[in-house]
FISEMAR-435829 format. One record per residue: x, y, z of N, C-alpha, C in turn. Coordinates in pm, 1 decimal, decimal comma, always signed. Layout:
BEGIN
X / Y / Z / X / Y / Z / X / Y / Z
...
***
This chain:
BEGIN
+1486,2 / -5711,3 / -3370,4 / +1431,3 / -5711,2 / -3209,5 / +1395,3 / -5862,9 / -3198,1
+1397,9 / -5933,3 / -3095,5 / +1328,4 / -6025,2 / -3053,9 / +1186,9 / -6042,5 / -2995,8
+1125,2 / -6144,4 / -2996,3 / +1001,0 / -6134,7 / -2937,2 / +982,1 / -6098,1 / -2801,6
+1091,1 / -6142,8 / -2686,4 / +1063,7 / -6082,9 / -2620,7 / +1145,0 / -5959,8 / -2554,5
+1194,5 / -5905,9 / -2618,1 / +1212,3 / -5779,6 / -2617,5 / +1114,3 / -5688,5 / -2637,8
+1018,8 / -5736,8 / -2770,6 / +906,6 / -5699,0 / -2788,4 / +777,0 / -5635,1 / -2726,3
+789,7 / -5781,4 / -2648,2 / +662,6 / -5768,0 / -2522,4 / +724,7 / -5676,5 / -2399,9
+850,1 / -5658,3 / -2402,2 / +901,9 / -5599,6 / -2308,1 / +845,6 / -5454,9 / -2288,2
+787,3 / -5384,9 / -2381,6 / +779,2 / -5283,4 / -2423,1 / +655,8 / -5258,5 / -2406,9
+547,4 / -5129,3 / -2366,1 / +430,8 / -5087,5 / -2347,0 / +371,5 / -5159,4 / -2499,9
+225,3 / -5169,5 / -2491,6 / +188,4 / -5249,6 / -2597,8 / +109,3 / -5114,3 / -2678,4
+118,0 / -5003,1 / -2670,3 / +98,0 / -4894,0 / -2782,2 / +258,6 / -4879,8 / -2847,5
+333,7 / -4876,7 / -2770,0 / +486,6 / -4880,0 / -2837,5 / +482,9 / -4987,5 / -2924,4
+443,6 / -5088,2 / -2881,4 / +445,2 / -5221,1 / -3002,4 / +347,0 / -5194,0 / -3119,1
+247,4 / -5144,5 / -3125,5 / +180,3 / -5138,5 / -3238,1 / +253,7 / -5041,9 / -3319,8
+240,2 / -4891,7 / -3272,8 / +332,8 / -4824,6 / -3344,2 / +498,0 / -4886,2 / -3413,0
+551,5 / -4937,2 / -3347,2 / +709,2 / -4993,7 / -3357,0 / +643,3 / -5115,5 / -3499,0
+505,3 / -5152,5 / -3495,0 / +489,4 / -5253,5 / -3580,9 / +468,9 / -5204,2 / -3732,1
+338,9 / -5092,9 / -3686,6 / +269,2 / -4983,2 / -3749,8 / +405,9 / -4937,7 / -3863,3
+518,0 / -4893,9 / -3818,1 / +625,9 / -4825,7 / -3880,9 / +649,5 / -4958,9 / -3940,4
+700,0 / -5070,9 / -3917,1 / +783,4 / -5161,3 / -3946,9 / +730,3 / -5188,0 / -4101,5
+595,7 / -5224,8 / -4068,7 / +479,7 / -5242,3 / -4169,5 / +489,2 / -5144,6 / -4349,5
+488,9 / -5020,3 / -4242,2 / +525,6 / -4869,2 / -4344,6 / +591,5 / -4876,6 / -4437,2
+726,1 / -4945,7 / -4326,8 / +877,4 / -4894,2 / -4399,6 / +860,6 / -5039,8 / -4512,7
+821,9 / -5121,3 / -4448,3 / +803,5 / -5237,6 / -4551,0 / +774,7 / -5207,5 / -4668,4
+626,9 / -5161,2 / -4670,5 / +559,4 / -5127,6 / -4763,8 / +642,8 / -5011,2 / -4881,9
+638,3 / -4917,1 / -4788,8 / +756,2 / -4831,1 / -4854,8 / +835,3 / -4866,0 / -4961,6
+892,0 / -4956,5 / -4913,4 / +1030,7 / -5005,1 / -4954,3 / +982,2 / -5035,8 / -5074,7
+883,8 / -5143,2 / -5089,0 / +817,0 / -5234,0 / -5193,1 / +758,5 / -5152,7 / -5280,8
+700,8 / -5068,8 / -5253,4 / +665,4 / -4941,6 / -5347,7 / +769,5 / -4848,9 / -5441,8
+875,6 / -4838,7 / -5353,7 / +989,5 / -4793,7 / -5402,5 / +1102,0 / -4860,4 / -5507,0
+1108,2 / -5016,6 / -5453,2 / +1163,3 / -5089,8 / -5566,8 / +1073,2 / -5120,2 / -5673,7
+930,9 / -5108,9 / -5661,3 / +868,1 / -5188,3 / -5820,1 / +879,9 / -5026,1 / -5858,5
+914,4 / -4937,1 / -5849,1 / +884,3 / -4780,6 / -5929,3 / +1035,1 / -4802,0 / -5983,7
+1108,6 / -4843,1 / -5931,2 / +1248,2 / -4814,5 / -5968,5 / +1292,1 / -4876,6 / -6052,9
+1193,2 / -5024,7 / -6058,6 / +1258,3 / -5133,9 / -6153,4 / +1158,3 / -5102,3 / -6262,3
+1038,3 / -5063,1 / -6304,0 / +954,2 / -5017,8 / -6409,3 / +999,4 / -4887,1 / -6483,2
+1098,9 / -4786,5 / -6391,8 / +1123,0 / -4705,3 / -6443,3 / +1248,9 / -4751,1 / -6577,9
+1349,3 / -4854,6 / -6469,3 / +1422,7 / -4911,8 / -6568,0 / +1381,2 / -4944,0 / -6677,6
+1282,7 / -5016,8 / -6674,8 / +1238,9 / -5123,8 / -6786,6 / +1196,4 / -5027,3 / -6894,9
+1114,0 / -4924,5 / -6855,6 / +1070,8 / -4815,8 / -6946,6 / +1204,4 / -4771,9 / -7037,4
+1291,9 / -4750,2 / -6957,9 / +1391,1 / -4666,2 / -7062,9 / +1477,6 / -4743,9 / -7183,2
+1468,5 / -4861,5 / -7145,7 / +1495,2 / -4998,5 / -7238,8 / +1381,1 / -5062,7 / -7329,9
+1295,0 / -5026,9 / -7290,2 / +1172,8 / -5080,5 / -7385,5 / +1152,8 / -4983,8 / -7545,3
+1128,1 / -5064,9 / -7616,8 / +1015,5 / -5006,7 / -7741,9 / +929,6 / -4960,3 / -7770,7
+873,3 / -4843,0 / -7736,7 / +733,8 / -4795,1 / -7781,1 / +625,1 / -4895,4 / -7833,4
+572,4 / -4912,6 / -7783,2 / +451,3 / -5023,1 / -7831,0 / +401,7 / -5015,1 / -7962,3
+374,9 / -4922,9 / -8046,4 / +364,7 / -4846,0 / -8152,8 / +436,5 / -4926,0 / -8213,3
+573,6 / -4963,8 / -8208,4 / +675,2 / -4988,6 / -8308,1 / +681,8 / -5139,8 / -8287,9
+664,7 / -5202,7 / -8181,2 / +673,0 / -5385,5 / -8224,4 / +571,4 / -5408,2 / -8279,4
+643,7 / -5569,4 / -8331,8 / +533,6 / -5612,3 / -8419,4 / +637,3 / -5623,4 / -8534,1
+493,6 / -5678,5 / -8651,7 / +578,9 / -5698,6 / -8788,9 / +613,2 / -5604,0 / -8814,3
+656,6 / -5491,3 / -8909,5 / +627,9 / -5428,1 / -9037,2 / +688,6 / -5497,6 / -9210,2
+637,8 / -5455,6 / -9283,4 / +687,8 / -5479,3 / -9427,6 / +692,1 / -5359,0 / -9532,6
+770,3 / -5364,3 / -9626,6 / +754,7 / -5209,3 / -9699,0 / +811,2 / -5331,3 / -9841,1
+747,6 / -5311,7 / -9924,2 / +781,7 / -5390,7 / -10036,0 / +669,3 / -5267,6 / -10229,8
+771,3 / -5320,8 / -10331,9 / +662,5 / -5238,7 / -10447,3 / +768,5 / -5388,4 / -10555,8
+673,2 / -5406,3 / -10637,5 / +737,3 / -5519,8 / -10738,5 / +655,1 / -5442,3 / -10851,3
+761,8 / -5433,1 / -11007,1 / +688,8 / -5365,4 / -11098,9 / +618,8 / -5438,2 / -11146,2
+488,8 / -5329,8 / -11258,8 / +422,9 / -5436,4 / -11315,7 / +460,7 / -5449,0 / -11452,6
+601,9 / -5372,6 / -11487,9 / +615,3 / -5429,0 / -11608,2 / +686,7 / -5584,5 / -11577,8
+712,6 / -5644,2 / -11691,8 / +811,3 / -5753,0 / -11690,9 / +873,0 / -5783,2 / -11867,2
+964,7 / -5794,3 / -11862,6 / +1005,8 / -5805,8 / -11966,4 / +992,3 / -5945,6 / -12034,5
+971,8 / -5992,8 / -12150,0 / +972,5 / -6110,9 / -12247,5 / +1081,7 / -6119,2 / -12342,3
+1151,0 / -6248,9 / -12330,9 / +1281,4 / -6245,8 / -12393,8 / +1201,3 / -6299,8 / -12548,9
+1284,4 / -6174,2 / -12639,5 / +1216,5 / -6199,2 / -12828,1 / +1241,0 / -6335,5 / -12876,8
+1338,1 / -6443,8 / -12791,0 / +1393,1 / -6552,9 / -12879,7 / +1348,8 / -6634,4 / -12785,3
+1290,7 / -6673,8 / -12699,2 / +1266,9 / -6798,3 / -12627,5 / +1089,7 / -6748,6 / -12582,3
+1037,5 / -6620,9 / -12587,9 / +906,2 / -6598,7 / -12558,1 / +870,9 / -6558,6 / -12355,7
+1011,8 / -6640,2 / -12319,5 / +995,0 / -6637,8 / -12155,1 / +993,6 / -6556,7 / -12115,0
+874,4 / -6488,2 / -12015,5 / +892,7 / -6392,4 / -11947,8 / +993,9 / -6357,4 / -11807,7
+1043,4 / -6259,1 / -11798,4 / +1158,4 / -6247,1 / -11700,3 / +1079,8 / -6229,5 / -11585,6
+1157,8 / -6266,6 / -11444,0 / +1129,7 / -6214,1 / -11306,1 / +1100,1 / -6080,2 / -11280,4
+985,2 / -6058,8 / -11204,6 / +949,5 / -5902,2 / -11207,9 / +1084,2 / -5827,3 / -11111,2
+1103,1 / -5676,8 / -11140,9 / +1184,6 / -5614,1 / -11074,1 / +1107,0 / -5586,8 / -10942,1
+1191,8 / -5535,1 / -10838,7 / +1109,2 / -5507,4 / -10702,4 / +1180,1 / -5506,1 / -10587,6
+1184,9 / -5472,0 / -10467,4 / +1223,5 / -5488,8 / -10369,0 / +1143,4 / -5514,6 / -10246,5
+1171,7 / -5561,6 / -10115,6 / +1102,2 / -5568,8 / -10011,1 / +1164,0 / -5603,9 / -9891,2
+1147,4 / -5557,6 / -9778,5 / +1177,7 / -5495,7 / -9675,4 / +1110,8 / -5567,4 / -9590,0
+1140,0 / -5623,7 / -9469,0 / +1059,9 / -5711,5 / -9363,0 / +1125,4 / -5703,2 / -9259,3
+1057,8 / -5665,4 / -9103,5 / +1122,2 / -5712,9 / -8952,7 / +1025,6 / -5693,8 / -8887,7
+1098,4 / -5749,5 / -8784,8 / +1004,8 / -5733,0 / -8642,1 / +1056,1 / -5719,6 / -8508,2
+1006,0 / -5627,0 / -8445,8 / +1066,5 / -5537,4 / -8336,0 / +978,2 / -5587,4 / -8221,1
+1080,6 / -5652,2 / -8106,8 / +1017,9 / -5733,3 / -7998,8 / +1044,8 / -5582,2 / -7888,8
+929,7 / -5575,0 / -7775,8 / +970,5 / -5507,0 / -7690,7 / +1095,0 / -5459,0 / -7606,0
+1194,2 / -5574,5 / -7604,2 / +1298,5 / -5594,0 / -7545,0 / +1422,0 / -5521,9 / -7685,2
+1365,9 / -5460,3 / -7770,7 / +1462,4 / -5406,6 / -7907,1 / +1554,2 / -5519,6 / -7972,5
+1513,9 / -5668,6 / -7973,5 / +1593,0 / -5781,1 / -8045,2 / +1501,4 / -5704,3 / -8183,5
+1587,6 / -5765,6 / -8293,9 / +1476,5 / -5718,7 / -8414,1 / +1584,1 / -5869,0 / -8503,0
+1462,5 / -5897,6 / -8630,4 / +1466,0 / -5964,1 / -8722,2 / +1482,5 / -5919,6 / -8821,8
+1545,9 / -5903,2 / -8933,9 / +1503,5 / -5838,6 / -9082,5 / +1523,3 / -5861,5 / -9185,0
+1497,9 / -5923,2 / -9268,4 / +1465,8 / -5935,6 / -9418,3 / +1469,8 / -5891,8 / -9547,7
+1572,7 / -5826,7 / -9616,9 / +1568,2 / -5734,7 / -9731,9 / +1593,2 / -5792,7 / -9882,1
+1564,3 / -5796,5 / -9942,7 / +1545,3 / -5815,4 / -10116,9 / +1535,4 / -5718,2 / -10202,6
+1656,7 / -5733,7 / -10312,6 / +1603,1 / -5652,6 / -10411,7 / +1674,6 / -5712,1 / -10506,0
+1576,6 / -5686,1 / -10632,3 / +1582,3 / -5781,8 / -10760,8 / +1540,6 / -5717,3 / -10879,3
+1667,0 / -5697,9 / -10971,5 / +1673,5 / -5641,0 / -11093,9 / +1658,8 / -5699,2 / -11171,3
+1605,1 / -5732,2 / -11319,4 / +1571,0 / -5831,2 / -11400,0 / +1569,6 / -5704,2 / -11575,7
+1706,7 / -5734,6 / -11627,9 / +1659,0 / -5676,8 / -11743,3 / +1704,9 / -5794,4 / -11867,4
+1621,7 / -5823,1 / -11958,0 / +1611,8 / -5883,7 / -12023,4 / +1688,7 / -6049,3 / -11965,2
+1783,0 / -6092,6 / -12011,2 / +1844,4 / -6179,8 / -11938,7 / +1979,5 / -6169,0 / -11892,2
+1979,2 / -6058,5 / -11819,5 / +2003,7 / -6019,3 / -11684,8 / +1946,3 / -6015,1 / -11536,2
+1939,5 / -6082,8 / -11465,4 / +1906,2 / -6106,1 / -11344,5 / +1981,4 / -6083,7 / -11230,3
+1964,5 / -5961,7 / -11157,0 / +2057,1 / -5932,8 / -11046,4 / +1914,1 / -5930,6 / -10920,9
+2021,8 / -5988,7 / -10800,4 / +1974,8 / -6000,7 / -10660,5 / +2037,4 / -5956,3 / -10595,6
+1992,5 / -5901,9 / -10468,8 / +2066,2 / -5916,6 / -10290,6 / +1983,6 / -5970,2 / -10223,5
+1984,2 / -6063,8 / -10154,6 / +1940,1 / -6079,5 / -10016,9 / +1960,5 / -6028,1 / -9898,8
+1972,5 / -5928,6 / -9786,7 / +2039,5 / -5952,6 / -9697,3 / +1977,5 / -6027,2 / -9508,6
+1972,9 / -6059,0 / -9468,6 / +1886,7 / -6112,3 / -9351,3 / +2004,6 / -6097,8 / -9255,3
+1919,2 / -6059,2 / -9110,1 / +1997,1 / -5972,8 / -9030,4 / +1920,7 / -5995,3 / -8888,9
+2016,0 / -5972,5 / -8772,8 / +1928,9 / -5994,4 / -8669,0 / +2030,4 / -5865,5 / -8564,7
+1983,7 / -5867,2 / -8447,5 / +2023,9 / -5756,3 / -8371,6 / +1933,0 / -5682,9 / -8259,3
+1985,8 / -5566,4 / -8222,1 / +1910,7 / -5480,3 / -8129,6 / +1850,2 / -5362,2 / -8217,2
+1717,4 / -5293,3 / -8209,9 / +1697,5 / -5163,9 / -8233,5 / +1690,6 / -5063,5 / -8077,7
+1730,6 / -4941,4 / -8118,6 / +1775,0 / -4862,8 / -8061,9 / +1675,6 / -4729,4 / -8085,8
+1586,5 / -4663,9 / -7963,3 / +1518,3 / -4584,9 / -8014,3 / +1519,7 / -4465,9 / -7927,5
+1593,2 / -4366,1 / -8002,0 / +1610,3 / -4248,8 / -7934,8 / +1540,9 / -4119,7 / -7985,0
+1450,5 / -4091,6 / -7905,4 / +1390,0 / -3883,2 / -7960,5 / +1291,7 / -4014,4 / -8067,2
+1328,9 / -3926,9 / -8153,7 / +1251,9 / -3979,6 / -8283,6 / +1332,0 / -4029,9 / -8416,1
+1438,7 / -4097,2 / -8355,1 / +1539,1 / -4193,7 / -8430,2 / +1532,7 / -4328,2 / -8426,3
+1521,2 / -4413,5 / -8506,6 / +1518,5 / -4542,4 / -8482,9 / +1691,0 / -4580,7 / -8524,7
+1745,6 / -4664,4 / -8457,8 / +1856,0 / -4725,7 / -8532,7 / +1853,6 / -4871,2 / -8556,5
+1884,3 / -4942,4 / -8643,0 / +1902,2 / -5074,4 / -8644,2 / +2065,8 / -5156,2 / -8595,9
+2107,8 / -5202,2 / -8518,1 / +2188,9 / -5216,1 / -8485,0 / +2243,6 / -5376,6 / -8516,2
+2251,3 / -5413,8 / -8620,1 / +2287,7 / -5595,6 / -8618,5 / +2440,4 / -5644,9 / -8557,7
+2352,9 / -5746,1 / -8505,5 / +2450,6 / -5840,5 / -8463,9 / +2473,2 / -5956,8 / -8510,4
+2394,4 / -6005,1 / -8613,6 / +2453,3 / -6128,7 / -8709,4 / +2351,3 / -6078,4 / -8838,8
+2457,8 / -6102,7 / -8907,9 / +2367,6 / -6089,6 / -9080,8 / +2441,7 / -6148,4 / -9188,6
+2389,8 / -6203,6 / -9290,9 / +2403,5 / -6292,1 / -9391,8 / +2348,7 / -6180,1 / -9536,0
+2437,2 / -6185,8 / -9660,0 / +2403,0 / -6130,4 / -9756,0 / +2465,1 / -6199,1 / -9845,4
+2370,9 / -6251,5 / -9963,1 / +2386,5 / -6336,1 / -10058,4 / +2307,4 / -6275,7 / -10178,8
+2393,4 / -6280,3 / -10274,8 / +2359,9 / -6254,6 / -10454,1 / +2379,8 / -6297,2 / -10543,4
+2358,0 / -6237,4 / -10619,0 / +2362,6 / -6301,8 / -10773,5 / +2388,2 / -6188,6 / -10894,3
+2465,0 / -6174,0 / -10961,0 / +2487,2 / -6103,0 / -11018,1 / +2486,3 / -6152,6 / -11234,8
+2359,1 / -6134,9 / -11253,3 / +2324,2 / -6154,0 / -11403,8 / +2331,8 / -6287,4 / -11439,1
+2357,9 / -6358,9 / -11383,1 / +2411,7 / -6541,8 / -11391,6 / +2425,5 / -6594,9 / -11281,0
+2392,9 / -6711,1 / -11257,1 / +2354,0 / -6827,6 / -11165,0 / +2562,9 / -6806,8 / -11157,9
+2645,7 / -6802,2 / -11187,4 / +2759,4 / -6813,3 / -11236,4 / +2835,3 / -6726,8 / -11174,9
+2764,2 / -6619,9 / -11158,4 / +2866,7 / -6442,9 / -11033,4 / +2751,4 / -6449,8 / -10941,1
+2780,6 / -6550,7 / -10835,4 / +2710,5 / -6538,4 / -10705,5 / +2805,7 / -6489,4 / -10585,6
+2780,5 / -6423,4 / -10469,8 / +2841,7 / -6378,2 / -10398,1 / +2764,3 / -6428,4 / -10248,8
+2835,0 / -6455,8 / -10161,9 / +2787,5 / -6452,1 / -10014,0 / +2885,5 / -6445,5 / -9901,5
+2846,4 / -6311,5 / -9835,1 / +2912,6 / -6319,0 / -9680,7 / +2841,8 / -6260,5 / -9566,3
+2915,4 / -6294,6 / -9470,5 / +2875,9 / -6300,7 / -9354,8 / +2891,0 / -6158,8 / -9256,5
+2789,9 / -6105,1 / -9161,9 / +2812,0 / -6023,2 / -9095,2 / +2893,1 / -5911,9 / -9146,0
+2842,2 / -5835,1 / -9226,2 / +2863,8 / -5707,4 / -9332,7 / +2792,3 / -5611,6 / -9290,5
+2663,5 / -5641,0 / -9225,0 / +2552,5 / -5493,4 / -9254,9 / +2613,0 / -5414,0 / -9157,7
+2585,0 / -5296,5 / -9189,4 / +2603,5 / -5164,7 / -9055,1 / +2494,2 / -5137,8 / -9002,7
+2513,8 / -5041,8 / -8909,9 / +2371,8 / -5002,3 / -8827,3 / +2314,0 / -4892,4 / -8905,7
+2198,3 / -4874,5 / -8911,3 / +2110,6 / -4770,1 / -8965,5 / +2044,9 / -4677,4 / -8888,8
+2019,9 / -4577,7 / -8914,8 / +1929,8 / -4484,6 / -8857,1 / +1882,0 / -4423,8 / -8945,2
+1702,1 / -4426,6 / -8864,0 / +1615,0 / -4354,7 / -8952,5 / +1556,6 / -4241,5 / -8838,1
+1445,6 / -4174,3 / -8953,3 / +1361,5 / -4090,8 / -8864,4 / +1227,9 / -4163,1 / -8863,1
+1177,1 / -4162,5 / -8747,8 / +1021,9 / -4252,2 / -8783,9 / +946,6 / -4181,8 / -8728,8
+807,3 / -4215,7 / -8792,7 / +674,2 / -4140,1 / -8715,8 / +578,1 / -4279,3 / -8790,9
+453,9 / -4265,2 / -8717,9 / +418,4 / -4322,1 / -8725,6 / +226,3 / -4258,6 / -8777,7
+183,4 / -4308,1 / -8887,6 / +76,0 / -4168,5 / -8944,7 / -33,6 / -4284,9 / -8932,0
-176,9 / -4277,8 / -8987,6 / -246,6 / -4323,3 / -9091,6 / -285,7 / -4292,0 / -9179,2
-295,1 / -4400,6 / -9273,4 / -335,0 / -4392,4 / -9419,7 / -422,8 / -4352,9 / -9495,1
-461,4 / -4336,0 / -9593,9 / -593,0 / -4309,1 / -9636,8 / -681,2 / -4422,2 / -9629,2
-678,9 / -4553,4 / -9561,5 / -745,1 / -4637,0 / -9591,4 / -765,3 / -4700,7 / -9411,5
-717,7 / -4587,0 / -9325,7 / -759,7 / -4595,2 / -9198,8 / -649,4 / -4704,0 / -9085,3
-554,3 / -4744,5 / -9181,9 / -426,9 / -4811,5 / -9133,6 / -300,7 / -4739,5 / -9047,4
-227,9 / -4808,1 / -8973,5 / -105,6 / -4763,6 / -8916,9 / -21,4 / -4800,6 / -9034,6
+49,4 / -4678,1 / -9025,9 / +152,4 / -4716,9 / -9163,2 / +320,0 / -4649,9 / -9082,2
+421,6 / -4712,3 / -9087,6 / +536,6 / -4662,0 / -9034,2 / +616,8 / -4588,2 / -9136,9
+684,5 / -4451,7 / -9073,2 / +728,6 / -4407,4 / -9207,4 / +862,1 / -4366,2 / -9168,2
+969,1 / -4443,8 / -9273,7 / +1113,1 / -4452,3 / -9188,8 / +1163,0 / -4313,8 / -9348,2
+1204,1 / -4220,1 / -9247,9 / +1296,7 / -4135,4 / -9353,8 / +1479,4 / -4176,7 / -9323,8
+1561,8 / -4102,4 / -9450,3 / +1662,5 / -4168,1 / -9415,2 / +1720,0 / -4002,8 / -9361,5
+1799,1 / -4010,3 / -9269,6 / +1817,3 / -3922,3 / -9213,7 / +1922,9 / -3771,9 / -9281,9
+1916,6 / -3794,3 / -9443,2 / +2007,0 / -3714,2 / -9566,5 / +1875,8 / -3601,5 / -9586,7
+1732,2 / -3724,7 / -9550,6 / +1582,7 / -3603,3 / -9582,3 / +1608,5 / -3684,1 / -9759,2
+1659,4 / -3728,1 / -9837,1 / +1643,0 / -3826,1 / -9986,1 / +1583,0 / -3918,4 / -9961,6
+1538,3 / -4016,4 / -9865,6 / +1470,0 / -4092,8 / -9899,9 / +1356,7 / -4124,7 / -9803,3
+1253,4 / -4211,9 / -9854,5 / +1127,4 / -4216,0 / -9717,8 / +1017,8 / -4372,4 / -9789,7
+1053,1 / -4417,0 / -9694,6 / +994,7 / -4581,1 / -9737,3 / +829,9 / -4580,9 / -9576,3
+718,3 / -4660,6 / -9678,6 / +595,1 / -4645,7 / -9559,6 / +591,5 / -4790,4 / -9520,9
+598,9 / -4828,2 / -9419,5 / +604,0 / -5000,7 / -9395,6 / +491,3 / -5005,6 / -9332,6
+409,4 / -5080,5 / -9382,6 / +242,4 / -5144,4 / -9330,3 / +249,5 / -5294,8 / -9271,0
+98,1 / -5307,0 / -9137,9 / +142,0 / -5447,9 / -9099,0 / +118,3 / -5519,7 / -9178,9
+174,9 / -5667,9 / -9188,2 / +165,0 / -5765,6 / -9281,5 / -45,6 / -5804,2 / -9273,2
-96,7 / -5840,1 / -9347,8 / -217,1 / -5849,6 / -9374,8 / -251,3 / -6052,5 / -9364,9
***
């Protein structure tokens, strides 16, 4: 409607048309905003899962070579990952087993997307590197993009020290790990 056409109608009608136009614009802005938020919320990662989590256990028993007197590296495992609000993740895992003169380890580094549905969390790697050693440096291996998606049941609990702990359960119910926030 042109300015000349608007002034040709009675003042009361102009106010009504102007108010209706403002109401329509306001309603469409509110509608657009809430639609945008709904779309963002459906792909967002719950705030309680966002950030950095770590798990790790190192054996308190070390082996000592009877002939050289040198201690072997400890046995243990570590899993550390970061999850962003948009679902991007980075994860690094290490497993080390050392028995007398045989040190074996596996290091996996990956990144990708985390998908959360109900109480299940799935790591979907898009890029990964695996490196390892079997008993000595002469038997090493390396591979790229071999990490597969992994799905866990998840919950967040409060431990006896009042800290949040992320609990990941394997779907077969045989494995459970407690992840804490790095200190």
